[in-house]
Structure formats: C-alpha cells, structure tokens
VEXDREN-2710 file (C-alpha; in Angstrom, 1 decimal):
% VEXDREN-2710
k/r/px/py/pz
1/MET/13.6/-200.5/25.9
2/LEU/15.2/-202.9/28.4
3/LEU/15.9/-206.2/26.8
4/CYS/15.7/-208.8/29.6
5/GLY/16.9/-211.4/27.2
6/GLU/20.3/-209.7/26.6
7/THR/23.2/-212.0/27.1
8/LEU/24.7/-210.9/30.4
9/THR/28.0/-212.8/29.9
10/LEU/30.4/-212.6/32.8
11/LEU/33.7/-211.0/32.0
12/LEU/35.4/-213.7/34.1
13/SER/34.2/-217.3/34.4
14/ALA/34.1/-219.1/37.7
15/ASP/37.3/-221.0/38.4
16/LYS/37.5/-224.4/40.1
17/GLY/40.9/-223.8/41.7
18/ARG/42.0/-224.9/45.1
19/HIS/40.5/-223.1/48.1
20/LYS/42.6/-221.1/50.6
21/THR/41.0/-219.1/53.3
22/ARG/37.3/-218.5/53.0
23/GLU/37.5/-215.0/51.6
24/GLN/40.2/-215.9/49.1
25/MET/38.7/-219.0/47.4
26/LEU/38.8/-218.8/43.6
27/GLU/40.0/-215.2/43.6
28/ILE/43.7/-216.0/43.4
29/ALA/43.2/-218.6/40.7
30/ARG/41.2/-216.0/38.7
31/ILE/43.8/-213.4/39.2
32/ARG/46.6/-215.8/38.1
33/THR/44.8/-216.8/34.9
34/ASP/42.9/-213.6/34.0
35/LYS/45.0/-210.8/35.4
36/ASP/44.7/-208.5/32.4
37/ALA/41.0/-209.1/32.0
38/ILE/40.4/-208.2/35.6
39/ILE/42.5/-205.1/35.3
40/ASN/40.8/-204.0/32.1
41/GLY/37.4/-204.8/33.6
42/LEU/38.0/-202.7/36.7
43/ASN/39.2/-199.8/34.5
44/LYS/35.5/-199.3/33.7
45/ARG/35.2/-198.1/37.3
46/HIS/38.3/-195.9/36.8
47/PHE/39.9/-198.2/39.4
48/ASP/43.6/-199.0/38.9
49/ALA/43.8/-202.5/40.1
50/ARG/47.3/-203.3/38.8
51/PRO/49.4/-202.3/41.9
52/ILE/47.1/-204.3/44.2
53/ILE/47.0/-207.3/41.9
54/ASP/50.8/-207.3/41.5
55/GLU/51.2/-207.3/45.3
56/ILE/48.6/-210.1/45.6
57/LEU/50.5/-212.3/43.1
58/GLU/53.8/-211.5/44.8
59/LYS/52.5/-212.5/48.2
60/ASP/50.7/-215.5/46.7
61/GLU/54.1/-216.8/45.3
62/LEU/55.6/-216.5/48.8
63/TRP/52.5/-218.2/50.3
64/LYS/52.9/-221.2/47.9
65/LYS/56.6/-221.5/48.7
66/ASN/56.2/-221.3/52.4
67/LYS/53.1/-223.6/52.3
68/ALA/55.1/-226.2/50.4
69/SER/58.0/-226.0/52.9
70/MET/55.6/-226.3/55.8
71/GLU/53.9/-229.4/54.2
72/LYS/57.4/-230.9/53.5
73/ALA/58.4/-230.4/57.2
74/SER/55.1/-232.0/58.3
75/ALA/55.7/-235.0/55.9
76/GLU/59.2/-235.5/57.2
77/MET/58.0/-235.4/60.8
78/ASN/55.4/-238.2/60.0
79/SER/58.2/-240.2/58.3
80/TYR/60.5/-239.8/61.3
81/ALA/57.6/-240.8/63.7
82/LYS/57.4/-244.2/61.9
83/GLU/61.2/-244.5/62.0
84/ILE/61.2/-243.8/65.8
85/GLY/58.8/-246.7/66.3
86/SER/60.9/-249.1/64.4
87/LEU/64.1/-248.0/66.2
88/MET/62.5/-248.4/69.6
89/LYS/61.5/-251.9/68.8
90/GLU/65.1/-252.7/67.8
91/GLY/66.4/-251.1/71.0
92/LYS/68.5/-248.4/69.3
93/LYS/68.1/-245.7/71.9
94/ASP/70.9/-243.5/70.7
95/GLU/69.5/-243.4/67.2
96/VAL/66.0/-242.7/68.6
97/GLU/67.3/-239.7/70.5
98/ALA/69.0/-238.4/67.3
99/VAL/65.8/-238.8/65.3
100/LYS/63.8/-237.1/68.1
101/ALA/66.2/-234.1/67.9
102/LYS/65.5/-233.9/64.1
103/VAL/61.8/-234.0/64.8
104/ALA/62.0/-231.2/67.4
105/GLU/63.9/-229.1/64.9
106/LEU/61.3/-229.8/62.2
107/LYS/58.5/-229.0/64.6
108/SER/60.0/-225.6/65.3
109/THR/60.4/-225.0/61.6
110/GLU/56.9/-226.0/60.8
111/ALA/55.5/-223.7/63.5
112/SER/57.5/-220.8/62.1
113/LEU/56.4/-221.5/58.6
114/LYS/52.8/-221.8/59.7
115/GLU/52.9/-218.4/61.2
116/VAL/54.4/-217.0/58.0
117/VAL/51.7/-218.7/55.9
118/GLN/48.9/-217.4/58.1
119/ASP/50.3/-213.8/58.0
120/LEU/50.5/-214.0/54.2
121/GLU/46.9/-215.3/54.0
122/LYS/45.7/-212.3/56.1
123/ALA/47.7/-209.9/54.0
124/ILE/46.3/-211.4/50.8
125/GLN/42.8/-211.3/52.2
126/ASN/43.1/-207.6/53.1
127/LEU/44.3/-206.8/49.6
128/LEU/41.5/-208.8/48.1
129/TYR/39.0/-206.8/50.2
130/GLN/40.2/-203.7/48.3
131/LEU/39.2/-205.0/44.9
132/PRO/35.6/-204.3/43.8
133/ASN/33.6/-206.6/41.7
134/VAL/34.5/-206.8/38.0
135/PRO/31.7/-205.1/35.9
136/ASN/29.7/-207.2/33.5
137/GLU/30.5/-206.9/29.8
138/LEU/27.3/-204.9/29.3
139/VAL/28.4/-202.2/31.8
140/LYS/29.8/-199.2/30.0
141/ILE/32.9/-197.3/31.1
142/GLY/32.0/-194.0/32.9
143/LYS/32.8/-191.9/35.9
144/ASN/29.5/-191.0/37.5
145/GLU/25.7/-190.8/37.2
146/LEU/26.0/-188.5/34.2
147/ASP/27.4/-191.5/32.2
148/ASN/24.5/-193.9/33.0
149/GLU/22.4/-195.3/30.2
150/THR/18.6/-194.9/30.1
151/VAL/17.3/-198.3/28.9
152/GLU/13.6/-197.8/29.3
153/GLU/11.0/-195.1/30.2
154/SER/7.3/-195.5/31.0
155/GLY/4.5/-193.1/31.7
156/THR/4.0/-189.4/31.4
157/ALA/4.5/-186.6/33.9
158/PRO/1.3/-185.5/35.6
159/LYS/0.0/-182.0/35.0
160/LEU/-0.2/-180.3/38.4
161/HIS/-2.6/-177.6/39.3
162/GLU/-1.3/-174.0/39.7
163/GLY/0.2/-173.6/43.2
164/ALA/1.3/-177.2/43.5
165/VAL/4.1/-177.6/46.0
166/PRO/6.9/-180.1/46.8
167/HIS/6.3/-182.8/49.4
168/TRP/7.9/-181.1/52.3
169/GLU/5.2/-178.4/52.1
170/LEU/2.5/-181.0/51.7
171/THR/3.6/-182.8/54.8
172/LYS/3.2/-179.6/56.8
173/ARG/-0.1/-178.7/55.2
174/TYR/-1.7/-182.1/56.0
175/ASN/0.4/-182.9/59.2
176/LEU/1.9/-186.1/57.7
177/ILE/5.6/-185.9/58.6
178/ASP/7.3/-183.7/61.1
179/PHE/11.0/-183.1/60.1
180/GLU/11.6/-180.6/62.9
181/LEU/10.4/-183.0/65.6
182/GLY/12.8/-185.6/64.2
183/VAL/15.7/-183.1/64.6
184/LYS/14.6/-182.5/68.2
185/ILE/14.5/-186.2/69.1
186/THR/17.5/-187.4/67.1
187/GLY/18.8/-185.1/64.4
188/ALA/18.5/-184.2/60.8
189/GLY/17.5/-187.1/58.5
190/PHE/15.3/-188.9/61.1
191/PRO/11.7/-187.7/60.4
192/VAL/8.6/-188.5/62.5
193/TYR/5.7/-189.9/60.6
194/ARG/2.3/-189.2/62.1
195/GLY/-1.5/-189.7/61.4
196/LYS/-2.3/-190.5/57.8
197/GLY/1.4/-190.1/57.0
198/ALA/2.3/-193.0/59.2
199/LYS/-0.7/-195.0/57.9
200/LEU/0.4/-194.4/54.3
201/GLN/3.9/-195.5/55.1
202/ARG/2.6/-198.7/56.7
203/ALA/0.2/-199.3/53.8
204/LEU/3.0/-199.1/51.3
205/ILE/5.1/-201.5/53.3
206/GLN/2.3/-204.1/53.4
207/PHE/1.5/-203.6/49.7
208/PHE/5.1/-204.3/48.8
209/LEU/5.3/-207.3/51.0
210/ASP/2.1/-208.7/49.7
211/GLU/3.3/-208.3/46.1
212/ALA/6.6/-210.0/46.9
213/GLU/4.8/-212.9/48.4
214/LYS/2.6/-213.2/45.3
215/ALA/5.8/-213.4/43.3
216/GLY/7.1/-216.3/45.4
217/TYR/9.4/-214.5/47.9
218/GLU/9.4/-215.9/51.4
219/GLU/9.1/-213.1/54.0
220/PHE/11.6/-212.8/56.9
221/ILE/11.9/-210.3/59.7
222/PRO/15.7/-210.2/60.3
223/PRO/17.8/-208.4/62.9
224/HIS/18.4/-204.7/62.3
225/VAL/22.0/-205.0/63.5
226/VAL/24.7/-207.4/62.2
227/ASN/28.1/-208.6/63.2
228/GLU/31.3/-207.9/61.4
229/ALA/31.3/-211.2/59.5
230/SER/27.9/-210.5/58.0
231/ALA/29.0/-207.0/56.9
232/TYR/32.1/-208.4/55.3
233/GLY/30.1/-211.2/53.7
234/THR/27.9/-208.9/51.6
235/GLY/30.6/-206.3/50.9
236/GLN/29.6/-203.5/53.2
237/LEU/33.0/-203.8/54.9
238/PRO/35.5/-202.4/54.5
239/ASP/33.3/-199.3/54.7
240/LYS/35.2/-197.1/52.3
241/GLU/32.6/-194.4/52.2
242/GLY/31.8/-194.2/55.9
243/GLN/28.1/-195.1/55.6
244/MET/27.7/-197.7/58.3
245/TYR/26.5/-196.8/61.8
246/TYR/28.8/-198.7/64.2
247/ILE/28.0/-199.7/67.8
248/THR/31.4/-199.7/69.3
249/GLU/30.8/-201.4/72.6
250/ASP/29.1/-204.4/71.0
251/ASP/31.1/-204.5/67.8
252/LEU/27.9/-204.5/65.7
253/TYR/26.7/-202.5/62.7
254/MET/23.2/-201.0/62.0
255/ILE/22.0/-202.4/58.7
256/PRO/22.1/-200.2/55.6
257/THR/19.6/-202.5/53.9
258/ALA/17.8/-205.9/54.6
259/GLU/20.1/-207.4/51.9
260/VAL/22.8/-207.8/54.6
261/PRO/21.0/-210.0/57.1
262/LEU/18.9/-211.8/54.5
263/THR/21.8/-212.8/52.3
264/ASN/23.8/-213.9/55.4
265/ILE/21.2/-216.4/56.3
266/TYR/23.1/-218.6/53.8
267/ARG/26.6/-217.7/54.9
268/ASP/28.7/-220.9/55.3
269/VAL/26.0/-223.0/53.7
270/ILE/26.5/-225.7/51.0
271/LEU/23.2/-226.3/49.2
272/PRO/22.7/-230.0/48.7
273/ASP/22.1/-230.0/44.9
274/GLU/21.8/-227.9/41.8
275/ASN/18.0/-227.5/41.9
276/PHE/17.5/-224.3/43.8
277/SER/16.2/-220.8/43.4
278/ILE/15.9/-219.1/46.7
279/LYS/13.7/-216.0/46.9
280/MET/13.6/-213.9/50.1
281/THR/11.9/-210.6/51.1
282/GLY/11.9/-208.5/54.2
283/TYR/10.9/-205.1/55.5
284/THR/13.4/-203.3/57.7
285/PRO/14.4/-199.8/58.6
286/CYS/17.7/-198.9/57.0
287/PHE/20.5/-196.8/58.5
288/ARG/23.0/-194.8/56.5
289/ARG/25.2/-192.0/57.6
290/GLU/25.1/-190.3/54.1
291/ALA/28.3/-188.6/55.0
292/GLY/28.8/-185.3/53.0
293/SER/25.2/-185.1/51.9
294/TYR/23.8/-181.5/52.2
295/GLY/21.9/-178.9/50.1
296/ALA/18.5/-178.6/48.5
297/HIS/18.8/-182.0/46.7
298/VAL/18.5/-183.8/50.0
299/ARG/15.6/-181.7/51.4
300/GLY/12.6/-183.5/52.9
301/LEU/12.4/-187.2/52.1
302/ASN/15.0/-187.0/49.3
303/ARG/17.8/-188.4/51.5
304/LEU/17.5/-189.7/55.0
305/HIS/19.7/-191.4/57.7
306/GLN/16.9/-193.7/58.6
307/PHE/14.3/-194.9/56.2
308/ASP/12.1/-197.9/55.5
309/LYS/12.5/-200.4/52.7
310/VAL/11.2/-203.7/51.4
311/GLU/14.0/-205.7/49.9
312/ILE/14.0/-208.8/47.6
313/VAL/17.0/-211.1/47.6
314/ARG/17.7/-214.1/45.4
315/ILE/20.3/-216.9/45.5
316/GLU/20.5/-218.6/42.2
317/HIS/22.4/-221.2/40.1
318/PRO/24.8/-219.3/37.8
319/ASP/22.8/-220.4/34.8
320/ASN/19.7/-218.7/36.1
321/THR/21.2/-215.3/37.1
322/GLU/20.2/-213.5/33.9
323/LYS/16.6/-214.7/34.1
324/ALA/16.4/-213.9/37.8
325/LEU/17.6/-210.3/37.2
326/GLY/15.0/-209.9/34.5
327/GLU/12.3/-211.1/36.8
328/MET/13.3/-208.7/39.6
329/ILE/13.3/-205.8/37.2
330/ASP/9.8/-206.8/36.0
331/HIS/8.6/-207.1/39.6
332/VAL/9.7/-203.5/40.4
333/LYS/8.2/-202.2/37.1
334/GLY/4.9/-203.9/38.2
335/LEU/4.9/-202.1/41.5
336/LEU/5.5/-198.7/40.0
337/GLU/2.8/-199.3/37.3
338/LYS/0.3/-200.3/39.9
339/LEU/1.1/-197.1/41.8
340/GLY/0.7/-195.1/38.6
341/LEU/4.1/-193.5/38.7
342/GLN/6.1/-192.4/35.7
343/TYR/9.5/-194.1/35.8
344/ARG/12.7/-194.8/33.9
345/ILE/15.3/-197.5/34.2
346/LEU/19.0/-196.8/34.0
347/ARG/21.9/-199.2/33.6
348/LEU/24.7/-197.8/35.7
349/CYS/28.1/-197.1/34.2
350/GLY/31.3/-198.6/35.8
351/GLY/32.0/-195.5/37.9
352/ASP/28.5/-195.5/39.4
353/THR/28.1/-199.2/40.0
354/GLY/28.4/-200.3/43.7
355/PHE/31.5/-201.9/45.0
356/ALA/30.1/-205.4/45.2
357/SER/27.9/-205.3/42.1
358/SER/28.8/-206.6/38.7
359/MET/25.8/-204.8/37.1
360/THR/23.0/-202.6/38.5
361/TYR/19.8/-201.2/37.1
362/ASP/18.4/-198.1/38.9
363/PHE/14.7/-197.2/38.9
364/GLU/13.8/-193.5/39.1
365/VAL/10.4/-191.9/39.4
366/TYR/9.6/-188.4/38.2
367/SER/8.7/-185.9/40.8
368/ALA/6.5/-183.4/39.1
369/ALA/6.6/-180.8/41.9
370/GLN/10.4/-180.9/42.1
371/GLU/10.8/-181.4/38.4
372/LYS/13.4/-184.0/38.9
373/TRP/14.0/-187.8/38.8
374/LEU/14.2/-189.6/42.2
375/GLU/15.9/-193.0/42.6
376/VAL/13.6/-195.5/44.3
377/SER/15.2/-198.9/43.5
378/SER/18.3/-200.7/42.5
379/CYS/18.3/-204.2/41.1
380/SER/21.8/-205.7/41.1
381/ARG/23.6/-209.0/40.3
382/PHE/26.7/-209.8/42.3
383/ASP/27.5/-213.1/40.7
384/THR/30.1/-214.8/42.9
385/PHE/31.4/-211.7/44.6
386/GLN/29.3/-212.1/47.8
387/SER/29.0/-215.9/47.7
388/ASN/32.8/-216.0/47.6
389/ARG/33.0/-214.1/50.8
390/LEU/30.0/-215.9/52.3
391/LYS/31.3/-219.3/51.4
392/LEU/27.9/-220.0/49.9
393/ARG/28.1/-223.0/47.6
394/PHE/26.0/-225.8/46.1
395/LYS/26.7/-229.4/45.2
396/THR/26.8/-230.1/41.5
397/ALA/25.6/-233.3/39.8
398/ASN/29.1/-234.8/40.1
399/LYS/29.3/-233.9/43.8
400/THR/31.8/-231.1/43.5
401/THR/31.0/-227.7/45.0
402/GLN/30.5/-224.4/43.1
403/LEU/29.8/-220.9/44.2
404/ALA/26.1/-219.7/43.9
405/HIS/25.2/-216.3/42.6
406/THR/23.4/-213.6/44.6
407/LEU/21.1/-210.8/43.5
408/ASN/19.1/-208.1/45.3
409/GLY/16.7/-205.3/44.7
410/SER/14.7/-202.6/46.4
411/ALA/11.0/-203.3/46.1
412/LEU/10.7/-200.6/47.2
413/ALA/12.4/-197.9/49.2
414/LEU/9.8/-195.8/50.9
415/PRO/10.9/-192.1/51.2
416/ARG/11.0/-191.1/47.6
417/ILE/8.0/-193.2/46.7
418/MET/6.1/-191.3/49.4
419/ALA/7.5/-188.0/48.0
420/ALA/6.4/-188.8/44.5
421/LEU/3.0/-190.0/45.5
422/MET/2.3/-186.9/47.5
423/GLU/3.6/-184.5/44.8
424/ASN/2.2/-186.3/41.7
425/TYR/-1.3/-187.0/43.2
426/GLN/-1.9/-183.6/44.8
427/THR/-4.9/-181.6/43.9
428/PRO/-6.3/-178.3/45.2
429/ASP/-8.5/-180.3/47.6
430/GLY/-6.0/-182.8/48.9
431/ILE/-3.9/-185.8/47.9
432/ILE/-5.8/-188.6/46.0
433/LEU/-4.3/-192.0/46.7
434/PRO/-3.8/-194.7/44.0
435/ASP/-6.6/-197.3/44.0
436/VAL/-4.2/-200.1/44.9
437/LEU/-3.6/-198.6/48.3
438/HIS/-7.2/-198.0/49.4
439/LYS/-7.6/-201.4/51.1
440/TYR/-4.4/-200.9/53.0
441/THR/-4.9/-197.3/54.2
442/GLY/-8.6/-197.4/54.9
443/PHE/-9.0/-194.0/53.2
444/THR/-8.8/-192.8/49.6
445/LYS/-7.7/-189.2/50.1
446/ILE/-5.6/-187.0/52.4
447/ASP/-7.1/-183.7/53.1
END
C-alpha cells in the first residue's frame, strides 16, 4: 500500500548561498558542499555526474578569482575617482592626468574581466543544464520500467464477453475515432474524434476539471505554445530526447503538457510571505514527437503525438511538499475509482524518473482487452529543481528569500483513459458508460 505519510526526506538540503546567475543560484553552493552526495544520488539514474561536476567546480574557481579581480579593479577606480576630485581642487593637473591614465587602464582591465566572468557564467550554466534532479532518498536505483516498485493496487480486472476487442476495433465499430482520417489530414498519431467519441472526450475533460475545482485548484486556460525561457524554466530544455515540436520562425515550442505554461506563471516571482499553497489546473492539448515510437504497443490511442490532458500543478512551501504530493496522489486515485477502473501505482526507479523530477508515482489502469497496463498519470515532486531555474521564491518570516517547491500531476491524460473505458465497459450490445459521466455526455451507452 502507498504510505502517504512516508518521510520523503530530500537527499540534499536547500542551501542559502550567494546567488549568481538566475539558473545557477544555490546549485554551485550545493555542489561545493555536497559533491559526493550529489554524485551518489545521480548514480541511481545510472548517470555519471563526476566529470560534469568536476568541470563546474573548476570553472567556478576561475569565476571566483576573476570576479574578485574585477571587483578589485572597480573599487580601485572608485578610489581614484575621489582622488582626482581632491587633486583638481588643489590644482595638481599633472598628477590628475597620471591618475586618469591609471583609471583608463583599470577600466580596460575591468571590461576584460567582466567578459571573462560572463563567459564563465554561461559555461557553468550550460553544464548545470546537463545535470538532472537528484532523486529522493525513497527512489530506488534501477535502469528502466522493469525496476519500478508497485506500491498499491486497487480493483479487479473485468470479465469481458467472448469476442471482446481492443479499443481500435471499437472505435471503428461505433464510429468514435478515425485514425486513418487523422493520417490523411496530418499524419500518424493525430486522430480525429467524432460523434459520441468527441462527446465522451469532452465529457471526461469537464469531469476532470470539475473534480479539480472541487479540490481547490484554480482553472487556467494557458497558451499552447511557449518561449524558450519557459521551456528552460520547467526543464523541458535542453530537449535531450527530441520530444518538443519547435516553431523555427517564431522561436516557440508546442507544449508537451500544461505543466509548462502553468508553472511559468510564477517565473521571476517572489511570493510575499511563507503562507502560500498555490493550486492550479488546466486543460490543454499536448504535443510530443515520441521519436522512435513504433510497433503494436503504440497502436490506436496507446501513444499519440497530440492528445488532451487535464493537469494539476502545485507551488508549495518546502515543509508542505510531502503532504501536497500525497493529496495529489489521492486526487488521482479518486478519479479512477469514480470511473470504476482497476489501477496500480508505481514508484519509479532512478533510471525511469524524469530529468526534472526528484520522485514520481505513475498510475496505470488495466486494459482487459489488450491484457496490459496503460500509464494514465504521473504525480511528481520537483523540489527546488524547477523553482531554481524559474527564480520562484518566497519571503521567509525574517525577510530572507527561499526557493519554493513545485509539483505536478496528470489528472488525467485522456487517450488511455478513453481506451480503458471503451475496452473494459464493452458488452455485446455496446459500451456502457460509468454513472459519473452520464450528466456530461447526455447518454449512458454507446451503441
């Protein structure tokens, strides 16, 4: 069983070191003081961080030396400026000219050092972008999905009638989704929903939004494209797996999830005090290239390039992160139970945890017709990884600033929910819809 009260202690504590550039704040201080802990933590991902960290620390030492020299040159210029004023009052023109020559030399030195410092900051920033989040202590070492832990299961598999078929056959039989028409209009992975299929899709979206609102989430309708700063802010860039659709002419990215625009609402924001718990939700289409995906396991709705999803996002005080994650998990469980779907919850191992996440719980529903589990949700905590990039902070009681924590979850992704509903609720006479959807669809059965 999932223990929402488990102590989800961070492997690394937040550091209150001096800020550098926006993306680097705290990270250098953590690497200096917790180098071995970070390397060991990232080993859970089978990620060898030592060469990158060694290079970061080497460049950081150069940064500190050049920064100190630049500040020294600046201080000397200020001192000479005062001296020039005094000399001019005394009429010592020759000495004034000599001092001015020193100032000019210092100004040139300062400019050169500033360029070096800025180049080092960019180099360090690019190296930091290569480091994924350090997994939480509860995350086990592992390479892929085969090493994930099942922490809870609920429900039983439905007994289907003889002749039951997978959802891609049902969509043809009842004229719900046209995959071939999507190929004609756009390409594979862009289905066309029609008739009761479209209405069921819309009904699920409204149901998920209504449930999120009941749970205290404020609804947003965000843009479906974002700029580079937003994509970097939540960790989608650098795009190591080539999943983002990029609009070259406008330098914009199609969103892979509503998490990106919703979380970026609070980019470059300092919350005024410690008393906050921000809960946001939004429905958007999502766009993912899914490079390298092919075969029977991606047939029908199992994997798409464009799909619909309702997302929940939270911004929390670090002390509330564990509780918030438990609440998000319970929220997704409630949705699946109201839909009457069998599900299981997995805690992902290090090798299967997303780049920006410190810990992720996946929800899978059982597809009786396909006889396989389908992922329908991920609930993740990012701790300070995103807020560090976003410069998302809050004022503490003593008026210092501290990084907030971010979390997000799918509540829910539509394609595989649609697939499971159609397959698990099919009968010889049609597809019987769960009671909770009747008021949204206006019909109780697809036949």
